[in-house]
C-alpha positions in Angstrom: -27.8 -38.7 -36.8 -24.6 -40.6 -37.2 -22.7 -37.4 -36.5 -24.5 -37.2 -33.1 -23.5 -40.8 -32.3 -26.9 -42.3 -32.9 -26.8 -45.8 -34.4 -29.7 -47.0 -36.5 -30.6 -49.9 -38.8 -32.5 -49.3 -41.9 -34.5 -52.3 -43.0 -37.1 -51.5 -45.6 -39.2 -54.1 -47.3 -40.2 -52.5 -50.6 -42.8 -55.2 -51.3 -44.5 -54.9 -47.9 -48.2 -54.7 -48.0 -50.6 -54.2 -45.2 -53.7 -56.4 -45.4 -57.0 -54.7 -44.7 -57.8 -57.1 -41.9 -54.7 -55.9 -40.0 -56.2 -52.4 -39.6 -59.8 -53.2 -39.1 -61.8 -52.5 -35.9 -61.7 -56.2 -35.2 -57.9 -56.5 -35.4 -57.3 -53.4 -33.2 -60.1 -54.4 -30.9 -58.0 -57.3 -29.8 -55.5 -54.9 -28.3 -55.6 -54.6 -24.5 -56.0 -50.8 -24.5 -56.1 -50.6 -20.7 -52.6 -52.3 -20.5 -51.3 -49.9 -23.3 -52.6 -46.8 -21.4 -51.1 -48.1 -18.2 -47.7 -48.7 -19.9 -47.9 -45.2 -21.4 -48.4 -43.7 -18.0 -45.5 -45.7 -16.5 -43.1 -44.6 -19.3 -44.2 -41.0 -19.1 -43.5 -41.1 -15.4 -40.0 -42.4 -16.1 -39.3 -39.7 -18.6 -40.6 -37.0 -16.3 -38.2 -38.3 -13.6 -35.3 -37.8 -16.0 -35.0 -41.3 -17.4 -34.2 -40.4 -21.0 -33.0 -43.8 -22.0 -33.5 -44.5 -25.8 -35.3 -47.8 -25.0 -37.9 -45.9 -22.8 -38.4 -43.3 -25.5 -38.8 -45.9 -28.3 -41.1 -48.0 -26.1 -43.3 -44.9 -25.3 -43.4 -44.0 -29.0 -44.5 -47.5 -30.0 -47.2 -47.4 -27.2 -48.5 -44.1 -28.4 -48.7 -45.5 -31.9 -50.7 -48.5 -30.8 -53.1 -46.3 -28.8 -53.5 -43.9 -31.7 -54.3 -46.8 -34.0 -56.8 -48.2 -31.5 -58.7 -45.0 -30.9 -58.7 -43.9 -34.6 -60.2 -47.2 -35.7 -63.1 -46.5 -33.4 -63.3 -42.8 -34.3 -62.6 -41.8 -30.7 -61.1 -38.4 -30.1 -58.7 -39.9 -27.6 -56.4 -40.6 -30.6 -55.9 -36.8 -30.9 -54.7 -36.6 -27.3 -52.3 -39.4 -27.8 -51.1 -37.9 -31.1 -50.5 -34.6 -29.4 -48.6 -36.3 -26.5 -46.4 -38.1 -28.9 -45.6 -35.0 -30.9 -44.8 -33.1 -27.7 -42.4 -35.9 -26.7 -40.6 -35.8 -30.0 -40.4 -32.0 -30.0 -38.6 -31.9 -26.7 -35.0 -30.7 -27.1 -33.7 -33.2 -24.5 -35.3 -36.1 -26.5 
């Protein structure tokens, strides 16, 4: 990626542990899923209009991840739709 001019920072905390309460239905239930879905829609519109800024793409990927976590915690099949949309985004040659 460096050869293509992409800068990145690699910060890995090897002792990082995720507490069970951070991934429970209660913790994800506090997410405002309607706001997340609205932001996903806004970012998808920007990308479809040709706005291929790295910040927009990263923001959209983060929003997809939050939505996937939310719906998978509740065993809702909507997480599959969001997962497919994220994969489609990342497979685009212009991205």
